[in-house]
C-alpha positions as CSV (number, residue, x, y, z in Angstrom):
1,X,0.1,0.1,0.1
2,X,2.8,2.5,1.0
3,X,4.6,1.7,-2.4
4,X,1.1,2.2,-4.4
5,X,0.8,5.5,-2.2
6,X,4.5,6.6,-3.3
7,X,3.7,5.6,-7.0
8,X,0.3,7.6,-7.1
9,X,2.3,10.9,-5.3
10,X,5.0,10.3,-8.2
11,X,2.5,10.2,-10.9
12,X,0.6,13.3,-9.4
13,X,3.8,15.4,-9.2
14,X,4.9,14.5,-12.8
15,X,1.2,15.5,-14.4
16,X,1.3,18.6,-12.1
17,X,4.9,19.4,-13.9
18,X,3.5,18.7,-17.4
19,X,0.3,21.0,-16.8
20,X,3.0,23.8,-15.7
21,X,5.0,23.4,-18.7
22,X,2.0,23.2,-21.2
23,X,0.5,26.7,-19.3
24,X,4.1,28.2,-19.9
25,X,4.3,27.2,-23.6
26,X,1.1,28.2,-24.1
27,X,1.5,31.7,-22.7
28,X,5.0,31.9,-24.7
29,X,3.2,31.0,-27.8
30,X,0.7,33.9,-27.5
31,X,3.2,36.5,-26.8
32,X,5.0,35.4,-30.1
33,X,1.7,35.8,-32.2
34,X,0.9,38.9,-30.8
35,X,4.6,40.0,-31.8
36,X,3.7,38.6,-34.9
37,X,0.3,40.3,-35.6
38,X,1.8,43.7,-34.6
39,X,4.8,43.6,-37.0
40,X,2.7,42.5,-39.9
41,X,1.3,46.1,-40.2
42,X,5.1,47.5,-39.3
43,X,6.2,45.4,-42.1
44,X,3.6,46.8,-44.7
45,X,4.9,50.3,-43.5
46,X,8.7,49.6,-43.6
47,X,8.4,48.1,-47.2
48,X,6.2,51.0,-48.3
49,X,9.0,53.3,-46.8
50,X,11.8,51.7,-48.4
51,X,10.0,51.9,-52.0
52,X,9.4,55.8,-51.5
53,X,13.3,56.3,-50.2
54,X,14.8,54.1,-53.0
55,X,12.5,55.7,-55.4
56,X,13.3,59.3,-54.7
57,X,17.1,58.3,-54.6
58,X,17.0,56.7,-58.2
59,X,14.9,59.8,-59.5
60,X,17.6,62.1,-58.0
61,X,20.5,59.6,-59.6
62,X,21.8,58.9,-56.4
63,X,23.0,55.3,-55.4
64,X,20.5,53.3,-53.0
65,X,21.2,53.8,-49.1
66,X,22.7,50.4,-48.7
67,X,23.7,47.4,-50.8
68,X,20.8,45.1,-51.1
69,X,20.1,43.3,-47.8
70,X,23.1,45.0,-45.8
71,X,20.6,47.5,-44.2
72,X,19.8,47.0,-40.8
73,X,16.3,45.7,-40.3
74,X,13.8,47.1,-38.2
75,X,11.8,43.8,-38.3
76,X,14.8,42.0,-36.8
77,X,12.7,41.3,-33.4
78,X,9.9,39.5,-35.2
79,X,12.1,36.3,-35.5
80,X,10.9,33.7,-33.1
81,X,12.6,34.0,-29.5
82,X,13.1,31.1,-27.0
83,X,14.3,33.7,-24.5
84,X,11.0,35.9,-24.4
85,X,9.1,34.7,-21.3
86,X,7.4,36.7,-18.5
87,X,9.6,37.4,-16.0
88,X,7.5,37.8,-12.8
89,X,5.6,40.8,-12.6
90,X,2.3,39.5,-13.6
91,X,2.6,36.2,-11.3
92,X,4.3,37.9,-8.4
93,X,7.6,36.3,-8.6
94,X,8.9,40.1,-8.6
95,X,8.1,41.1,-5.3
96,X,6.4,44.7,-4.5
97,X,9.7,45.8,-3.2
98,X,11.5,45.2,-6.6
99,X,9.2,47.5,-8.4
100,X,9.5,51.5,-7.9
101,X,7.5,54.4,-9.6
102,X,9.6,57.6,-9.7
103,X,6.3,59.1,-8.1
104,X,2.6,58.1,-7.2
105,X,-0.3,60.1,-7.7
106,X,-2.3,58.2,-4.8
107,X,0.4,57.1,-2.5
108,X,0.4,53.2,-2.1
109,X,-3.0,52.9,-4.1
110,X,-1.1,53.9,-7.4
111,X,2.7,52.7,-6.3
112,X,5.2,51.3,-8.7
113,X,3.9,47.8,-7.1
114,X,0.5,48.1,-8.6
115,X,1.9,48.4,-12.3
116,X,1.5,44.5,-12.8
117,X,0.1,43.1,-16.0
118,X,-3.8,42.0,-16.2
119,X,-4.5,43.2,-12.4
120,X,-7.4,45.5,-11.3
121,X,-4.9,48.3,-10.3
122,X,-2.2,50.4,-12.3
123,X,1.0,52.4,-11.4
124,X,0.0,56.5,-11.8
125,X,2.4,58.9,-11.5
126,X,2.3,62.4,-9.7
127,X,3.5,64.3,-12.7
128,X,3.3,63.9,-16.6
129,X,7.3,64.6,-17.2
130,X,10.1,62.8,-16.3
131,X,8.5,59.8,-14.7
132,X,9.4,56.1,-15.0
133,X,8.7,52.6,-13.7
134,X,11.9,50.9,-12.3
135,X,12.0,47.2,-11.9
136,X,15.1,45.5,-10.1
137,X,15.5,42.0,-10.8
138,X,17.9,41.4,-8.1
139,X,20.1,39.5,-10.6
140,X,21.3,39.8,-14.3
141,X,18.8,38.7,-16.4
142,X,18.5,38.9,-20.4
143,X,15.5,41.3,-21.4
144,X,14.1,41.1,-24.7
145,X,10.8,42.7,-24.4
146,X,8.2,44.5,-22.6
147,X,4.3,44.3,-22.4
148,X,2.1,47.4,-21.3
149,X,-1.5,47.9,-20.6
150,X,-3.5,51.0,-19.4
151,X,-5.5,51.4,-16.0
152,X,-8.5,49.4,-16.1
153,X,-12.1,51.0,-16.0
154,X,-10.4,54.4,-17.1
155,X,-9.5,56.0,-20.2
156,X,-5.8,56.4,-18.8
157,X,-3.2,54.7,-20.8
158,X,0.6,55.1,-22.3
159,X,1.1,55.7,-26.2
160,X,4.3,55.6,-26.2
161,X,7.6,55.0,-24.2
162,X,11.2,54.4,-24.4
163,X,13.6,52.1,-22.0
164,X,16.7,52.2,-20.2
165,X,18.8,50.0,-18.1
166,X,21.9,49.6,-15.7
167,X,25.2,48.8,-17.3
168,X,27.8,46.6,-15.8
169,X,29.4,49.9,-14.3
170,X,25.9,50.9,-12.7
171,X,25.2,53.7,-14.7
172,X,21.8,54.2,-16.7
173,X,21.9,53.5,-20.4
174,X,19.0,54.3,-22.9
175,X,18.1,51.3,-24.9
176,X,18.9,52.1,-28.7
177,X,16.8,50.9,-31.8
178,X,18.0,48.5,-34.8
179,X,20.6,51.3,-35.8
180,X,22.5,51.5,-32.6
181,X,22.2,55.3,-33.2
182,X,18.8,56.3,-32.1
183,X,16.8,55.8,-29.0
184,X,14.2,53.1,-29.3
185,X,10.6,54.4,-29.0
186,X,8.2,51.7,-28.2
187,X,4.8,51.9,-29.5
188,X,2.1,51.5,-26.5
189,X,-1.5,51.2,-26.3
190,X,-4.4,52.3,-28.0
191,X,-6.8,51.1,-25.2
192,X,-6.7,50.5,-21.5
193,X,-7.1,46.7,-21.5
194,X,-5.2,45.1,-24.9
195,X,-1.5,44.2,-24.2
196,X,1.0,45.5,-26.3
197,X,4.5,44.2,-26.9
198,X,7.6,46.1,-27.5
199,X,10.3,43.3,-28.9
200,X,14.0,43.8,-28.3
201,X,16.4,42.0,-30.4
202,X,16.6,38.1,-29.3
203,X,20.0,37.8,-30.5
204,X,21.3,40.5,-28.4
205,X,19.2,40.8,-25.6
206,X,19.8,43.4,-22.7
207,X,21.5,41.7,-19.8
208,X,20.9,43.8,-16.8
209,X,19.8,43.8,-13.2
210,X,17.4,46.6,-13.5
211,X,15.2,48.2,-16.4
212,X,12.9,51.3,-16.3
213,X,9.8,52.3,-18.4
214,X,9.6,55.8,-19.5
215,X,6.4,56.9,-20.5
216,X,6.7,59.8,-23.4
217,X,2.9,59.9,-24.4
218,X,-0.3,59.2,-23.2
219,X,-4.1,59.3,-23.5
220,X,-5.4,61.9,-20.9
221,X,-3.0,60.7,-18.1
222,X,-0.1,58.4,-17.6
223,X,-1.5,54.9,-16.2
224,X,0.4,51.7,-16.9
225,X,0.7,48.0,-16.0
226,X,3.5,46.2,-17.2
227,X,5.5,42.7,-17.5
228,X,9.0,42.4,-18.8
229,X,10.0,39.4,-21.1
230,X,13.3,37.5,-21.2
231,X,15.0,34.8,-19.6
232,X,18.0,33.7,-17.5
């Protein structure tokens, strides 16, 4: 009887792990599909922009901006990425004391720790300029994306934002776009509930202990719920 009980417990444990793995795989797939949908529109826009640029240069008698496929691609983050899993804001693995808002409009009710994806609350800063939400992982992790939402049951959301991270020297650095010369500007929300992903380059992830989300534009007022994507 003891051996049977032990076997049953082992089977239950295996089944539980398999269920957890399936749930994680499903969530990862949902994120990748969301990114694909977002970038389909960007792909069409980029193709039109390249055609217009090359057409203008050709008419002017100038050579194309770069030879064939040597141009850096703004669509590189579209590629499937094994290192793009939620790092723990939504499910609570990132503790409250690891999330800090630069300020809070309503004290603890809208503090940084309230800025978790798919919850009923959100981070709401005191002002509309120079604010940020900081997440401290307490260890070095690879960051490959950010997801944000607005504040539930309101008309407040972030329409655009930039990102910064702590480098090896402890200094804050802005995350740059695919050219390496311009600050990466992430597209945010068009409503309060739809999660929008800003994908970073999976082949060269940002390895850092801390990251900040800096809202740059908003609808009515800044309010944000977030998740960070990446891996160890």
